[in-house]
N, C-alpha and C positions, 0 to 999 in steps of 0.2 A: 411601455414608451419605445419605440425604436430606436438603434444607435447604431453605428458604424464599429464593427470589430476593430480591436487592433491585432495588427500582425508585423511580424517582422520580414517586410518583403518588400520588393523595389517597385515595379510596374506592375499591378496587379490584374492588368487587361493582356499583357502581354509575354512576360517574363517567368513567370511561376514555375511552371513545370520545366522549361529548360534549365534555369538556374537550379530547381532541384535535382534535375539529373548531372550537370555538372560537378555538384558538392556531390553528389553518390559517387559516381566515377573516380575522382579527387580522393575519396575515403576509402574505397575497396579497388584495391590495385586488379582484381580479378574481373571488376566488370569495365565495359567501354561501351561507347554508344558511334551509331554509324556515322559516315560522310554523309552531308545532306541535312544535319543538326543544324538549326532549330525546326525546321519545319518536319523533318524525319525524327520523331521522338521516339527512340528506339534503342534498349540497353540489352547489351547482347555479353555473351562469355567472351572474354579477350582472347582465351584461348580456342575457341571455336570457328571456323572457316567452313564455308558449306561445299567447297570443292573437295577439301578432305576428310570433313567428318562422319565417321564411320559408325555412328550410333542413331537413335530414333531421336529428331530435337523436339524437345516439348515447349513451346509455346503459350503463354497467356497475357493477358492485358485486361486495358479497357480505361474508365476514365481516371483520371490522377485525383489525387485528395483522400486515398485510402491506405497511405504510406504505412509501413513498409512494403503492403501489396501493390504492384506484383513483383516491381523492381527489384526490391530487398531480397526476393527468393531465386532471383537467377544465380547459377551456380552449379559445378558440377554434383552432380547427383539430384537436381531438382529441374527448375527451369533454364530452358537454354537461351530464351530470350525473352523480353518482357515489350510488349507495345504499350505506351504511355499515350492516352488522350489527353486533350486538357479537362480542367478539372470539371469532374463529374460528367465528361462528353465523350462519348466513343471515340476511339481513335481512328483514323481515317482509313479507306482502303490502302491507299498510296504505301503508307505506315507499314501496315500489315503485311504487305506485299515484300515491303522492304526487309522486314524481317524474316520472312520465311525463306527469301534467296540469300539472303546474309550467312542463316546458319544450316541449313537443311542440307544434307547429302544423300545418297544414294538410298539411304534406309528409310526415309521419308520425316514426316512431320505430324506430330499432333496437337491440333490450338484445341487447347481447355477455354472456353467462352462461358461468362457468367450470363444467366438467362435474363439479358434486358433487350428489349429491342433492337436498339441501335446497335449492341453490339454483335448480336446474331446476325444483322445484317450485314454489319461491315467487315467481320471475319468471314460470314459466309460468300462474301462476294470476292474475298481476297483469296479463300479457298478452292473458289472456282477459275477463279482466272490463274491461279498458282497450278492448278490440274491441267489447265489447256497448255502450260508451258511445259508439261512433263513432271512435275513434281507430285511424288504419291504424297495425299493428303488424308488426315482423318480428321473429324471435328468432332468434340464433346461439349454439349450443353449442362451446364450444373445450375441446378434449381433447388437449393437445401433450404429454403425458408419454409417454415412451420407455424407462421403467426396466421396466416390469411386461412380460413378455411375455403375447401374446395366446394364448388368447381371456379376455377381462376381463369376459365373462358379460354382464348387463346395467347393468353400472355404467361401462364403456368405463373411456379412458382420461383422466385427472385434467388438470383445467386448470392451468397453471403460467405460469412467466413469460413465456412466448412470447404469453399472452393481451395482452401490453402492446403488442408488434408488429401484433396484428390491430386494437388498437384506435386505434392511430395510422393505419393504413390506412384505418380506415372513418372516422374523424373527418377526414382530408383529404381524402378522396372527398364526405363531406357539406358539407364548407367549399368545395368546387366546385361546390357546386349540383347533385348528381348527384341523379338520383330514389331513394325507397327501395328501390326492386327493386336498382337497379343498384351502391348502396352494399351492401345486404346481399350482393350476388351477389362484390363486390371483399371485402369481409370473410368471405366464406365461402372463395373463392380462398386468401387469406391463409391461413386457418387450417389449409386442406389439407396446405401445405406447411411448415408449421414443426414442429420437435420440441425435446424439452427432455427432459435429464438431471440432476439435482440432488445434490449430496455434502455432507454436514454431517459438523462437527469435533466438533457437541456437539447437545445437545437444549435447544429454548426453552423458557422458563420463562414459564407464565402470570400473569398481575396476581394476587395475592394467593394464589398454587397453590406447591405443593411441587415444588422441582426435580428431574426424573426422573436415577436414576441408571444408566440403561437401557445409557447408551453407555460402556462403562470408559475407561480412559485410553490411548491410544495406540492407539485405534479410531476407525475413520470410518464412516459409514454412506452407502450407494451407493442411489442410487433413493428419495430421501425424497419422501414429500410436503410439503406448506408447513404442517401444523397440528399437526405434532409427532408425528404417528403415524410407525410404524418403516417403514425403509426396505425395498428389496427385500432386501438383503445388508449383513452387517458386515464389514469386512476390516479389515487390520492399516494402521497410516496409512502414506502411501506420499508420495515426492515428488510434486511437483504435476505433472511430467512422466508419470508414470505415470497418476495421478487424471484428466488430460485424455485421456489416448490410450483410458482405458477408458471414459470418455464418449463421446468422438466416434463411437467401436464402436458402443456401443448406440442412439446415436441413427441412424446413418448404417447400419446394419445390413442388409443386404439380404435377410436371412429374415424380419426382421418388417416390413422394406418400410413402416414407418412414415412414412417420408417421401419422396417421390419426387425423391430428389437421388441424383443420378449424375457420375460423374467427367465434367469439361470445364463443370458448370452453374455458374451464378454465387449467391453466398449472401450472407445478412448473417448478423453475428454478435453474440451479446447475451450478456455475463459479466455476471449477476447476483449480486449481495450478499444472504445471506439476514438481515442485521441485525449481526451481531456481527464481522465480515470487514474487515479493513482494506484501506482502498486499495490500499495497496502489494501485498499479498497477490491483490487483484481483478487488478490491472495485471500481474501475474506471470503470471498465469493466461492472460491475453487475450495476452500477449506468445510465451506458448509455444502457446497453440492456433490462432493464424494460420497459424504455417507448415506446423503438422502439416495443417490443412486443405488448404494450397495444394501441399503435397511428400506426403503421404502419402495424400491423398484426390483430387487432383488439380482442385481447387475454385477459383474465382475468388472471394477475398475482397472484396465490393464497400462495404459500411458494417461498423464497429465499434462496437457500444454497450457502455461497459463503466462500471458502476455499481452502485447500490441500485435498483432496479426494483420487484421484489415480494418482500419479507422475510417472516421468521415470527418477528417480535418480535426476541429476541435471539439467535439460532440464529447459530452460527459455519459458515460455509462456503459454496459457491456453486452456481450450476446457471448452463448451458451452454445456449443457444437457436441454433439453425440453422434459418434460415428460405431458400428458395428464390426468387429474386429475376429479376425481369425488370424493364425499363425502367419500365413503369407504378406498378409496387410500390415501384421505388426514388423515382420522384416523388412517390410518397405518404408516404412515409419522410423526404425531404427537403421536402417542404412547410413552410411557417412554421407554428407552433402557438405559443401564448401560457398552455400549460398547463406550469404553474411547474416540473415535476420531469422534463419533455423535455428531454435533453441539449442544451444550447445549440449547441454546436461540432462536432455530428455531421453536418450535411449537406454533400454534395458527393463526388464521384469521387474515389477513392484510388487509388492505383500498385499497379500488382500485387505490387511490393516495395518497400521502404523503403530507399533507398541512404544511408547516414550522410552528414552532411556533412563536408568533411577539415577536419582542424583548419588553423589560419591558421598558419602558420610563424612562428616568432619574428622578429623585428627583431636579435635577438642572436645573429647565425650563427657557429658554429665549424666549424674545421677537424675533415677525419676522423680525423687523429692524435690531436688534442685529446680526440675522444671514442671511443677506442681503449683497451684495455688494452695496454701496453707488454710488447715480446716478452721483454725481460728486467729485472727487477726492482733497483733500487739498495737499499742498506742500508735508507734512509729507505723505499723504496715497500714492503720487507719488512716493517718495522715495523707502516707503517701499515695494510699489509693484516690481519696478526696482529690489531690493534687493532682494526679493524673487524669481522671476523669474531668476535672475543670478544664484542665489542659486541652487536652482532646478536642472535649465540645466547643471551646473558643475558637478553636482552629476551624471545624466542622462548621460552625456558625458564619463563617468567614468567606467560605470557598467562593460564592459568586463576587465578592467584594476584591479579594485577592486577584481572581481571574480578569476582572475588567482591569485593574490597575496593571495587571501583567501584558493586557494584550497593547496596552500602550508603551511600554517600555522594554517588555520583553517578548515570549511567545505565547503569552496568554493561558499558561498551564499552571501556574503556581498555585493556585486556589484548589485545583482539580489534583495534584500531585502530593499536598499538603492533606488533602482531606483522605486519600486513600492513606497513608501514614497513619492518619487520628484514628480514623475507623478499624485500621488492624490493630492499633495499638488497645483501643477500648475493647475488640472482640479476644484478644490474646491476654488482656489482663483476666480476665473471667476465669480463663482455664490454664494460664502457664505463669503468671508474675509470682515471683515467691517474695510476697510483697513484705514478708517480716525481717527480708534482708535487703537492704535498700540497694548495696554494688551489685547484686545480682538481677535484681530489679530494671536497673538503669540499662545493665548487659541486655536483656531480654527486649525492651525498649529499642536499643540498637535494631536488635534481630528483627522485630518487626519492621522497623523502618526500611531494613536492606531487602527485606524480601517485596516489599509491596510499592516502594517510592522511588522512582527511576530520577533521571536527570543528575545534574549536579547537586540541587538540595537534599537527594536522597543519601547520597554518598557524603557530603558535609556534615549532616545531622548522624549519620551512623559515625562519622570518626569523633564527631563531638559527644556521643554518648561512650563510644568505647574508652575515650581518654578521660572521661568522667568515671568510668567504673574501673580502671586501672588506678586511679586515684583515690578513690573511695576503698577500693580493695586492701590498698597498701595501710589503710587505718582500720581494719576489720576489728581487730581487737577490742574494739570499744565500740558504743553509742555512734551513730551518725550526728553529729551538734551540727550547728545552724556556720560554727567557723568551718566545720567540714565539708558541708555544701559549697560554702564560698572557695574554698579549694578546690573542690572539684569542678566548681565553675571556671575558675580561672586557669585549668588546667585544659578545659575543653575547649576553651577561648582559645588558648595558646595553640591547639592542636592545628582547630580549623583554621588559625591565621597561618602554620606553617604550612598545611597542604594545601590551601586553597588559594594563598598568596597575597590576601588582604587584611587590612588592617583598618583601624578607625580612619572615619571620614572617604572610605574607598564605596559608599553607597550599598551595604549590603547586610545582613543580619547582625553582625560584629557591632553596628552603630547602635542598634538596639542593647545588645547584651553586654558591652564594654563598659558603657554608663552605669547598667545596672550594677555590674559587679564593683565598680569605685565606690556607688554609694551603700553598696550592700557591706564593703569591707569597712567605709568607712562607720556606719551608724553601729555596725558590732564591736568594732574598738573603743567606741564611745559607750559601750555597754549598755545600746538598747536592748530592748525588748525585742527578740529574734525574730517573732512573728511582723511586728511592726517594721524592723529594718527590710523583712522582703518585699513587705509592702512600699514601702518609701522606696527602694530601690527600682520595683516595676515600673513607679510614675516616671522615674528615670530613663525607663528603658521605652515605654510610651514615648516620653517627648526626643530621644534619639532618635526612634524611629520615624518621627515624624519631620525632625530636623533633615532628614535625608531629602524632601523637595530641593533643599538650595545645594546638594552638593552634585556633582559631576562624577558619574559613573568612572570606574576604573576596575571592574571585575565585570564577568558575566556577561548576556547580550544588552543590558544596558549602556555598555560603555560606547555601544555603536549607534548610540541614540542621541539625537541634539540634545544640547542643554535647554531650548525652548520646550522642548517636549518633555525633559526629564523635571524641569519646574512645576507641570503641572501635577504630578502624582507621586506620592512617597514610594520607596523602593518595598515592593509586595513581599520580599522577605524578612526584611526589616521589621514592619508590622505584623506579620505574621508571628515572629519571635516575640514581639510584646505583646502580643495579646495571650501566647500560652503562658509565657512568663508572669503576668499580670494575675490570669487567671489561676495559676496555682498558689502565688502568694495569696492571694484574697480567699482560696478553701484554706488554705493552710490558717491562716488568720481566725477564719471563722471556726475551725475544729479547735485550735484554742480557747476559745472565748466559749466552746460551750462544753469546754471540759474542766 
């Protein structure tokens, strides 16, 4: 079903590009626009005047909607000016001419044009007019698309994100004082050794237009253009490893020979977001692409640029650009630039392989014996093992339910976070936990949690375990009784409350554990059987967790959620605590009854 996309804009038919440029020049003092704005949409270096500029001017541009390209790459060491058309529309000849006249001095001007018919025609006509006025002009057409097999007729390969690398090479060569012929020559060589392949997860929405439903759920588009046009093929959504492998094969295919890159060559890699792709996903793509280039294709990856360089409005997806590198090209890419959207920390040599920095050792060293599972478990060890296993499995079984609750009142990952901790505990218990030593076992549980559980819950449970360990260790001269477990639980609750800032009634895991502790102490004081006392206290834990539906959250992300939403689900953290506590209590009772 088609629908209008949501946009934070004013008039979609008139103001989008002009208001973008206004914001751009307000943000970056080194940029300015020409008088004649908004009809003439040209962004130039604020420090350059054509009458006095003593270096080659480098100008690029095209339709808007691809930001930061190209206006975001205007600056010393890169573009001298950018000509901005309307969204996905080639800029008019008058705008291109105005840009040439504004920044071109006696050294001349290089126009870098992406290979689209409208851009070629408009920039070409502007170039001819400028030559007739006495300007020295060279024009370079960049077509780095590797998605569509040859022949492409008279249209040729589309210009994509590889153009940004060409712009950087040309801008650095111009800044170094090279002649127009030499700047154009270096830029042309760069354009001949770069290839790009794009993958889209969604179709972009033009301002004021209806969102296309061309790409259905669970589908991706391979070999897309950057104007919302259909790609070369539609396929099922695949893991990023598979997507990256496909893109690399297309770019480096010896059959098409789009880029003259062979095993042993040095290359530069650009992972380019298309507008709606999180940085996390772009970095994942980069992390998977580099070793594939190194191992599968035998290439030396010299530089990696990851980010959004040439987008397609709000399209989800990314493109991969690979450029053959030599020392001169690397020097141009590394050269200083003040262009605001060129990545600042990208310069310099990189090692052929990144070796992880070794983890610094803890100052608290433990013997090998204390970090290994005993060959024989005593009765306490067997009971502890059963309780830990039952508690962890209860959390694992609740993963989806916890995530569902947390999606309504938090960030939706409570179950997944707890699951990671529980599975780590089960794995580590088989190898490391000294189960005959209750205190050290609790300490190792905390270590497992610290290593695998992120977020607030991981820290709180680590604090919980450390406090319980300290209390149990203080009484290590004798067997750990039910009363000592109760004291350890009390110390753990106090530590979580102290550092987490919550108390009973705040809608947290404490709303399960505080009632459990109260009943446990009460039943042990009444001289109840210890296993029965634990089971009765676990019922109190469950009741306390369920009562969180009636509480207004005062801690964590739930504190930002309305009371109406909170009333529909219990607190996920409290329910998780009640589940593992009750499972452990029932396992202890089963062991006692069996013995």
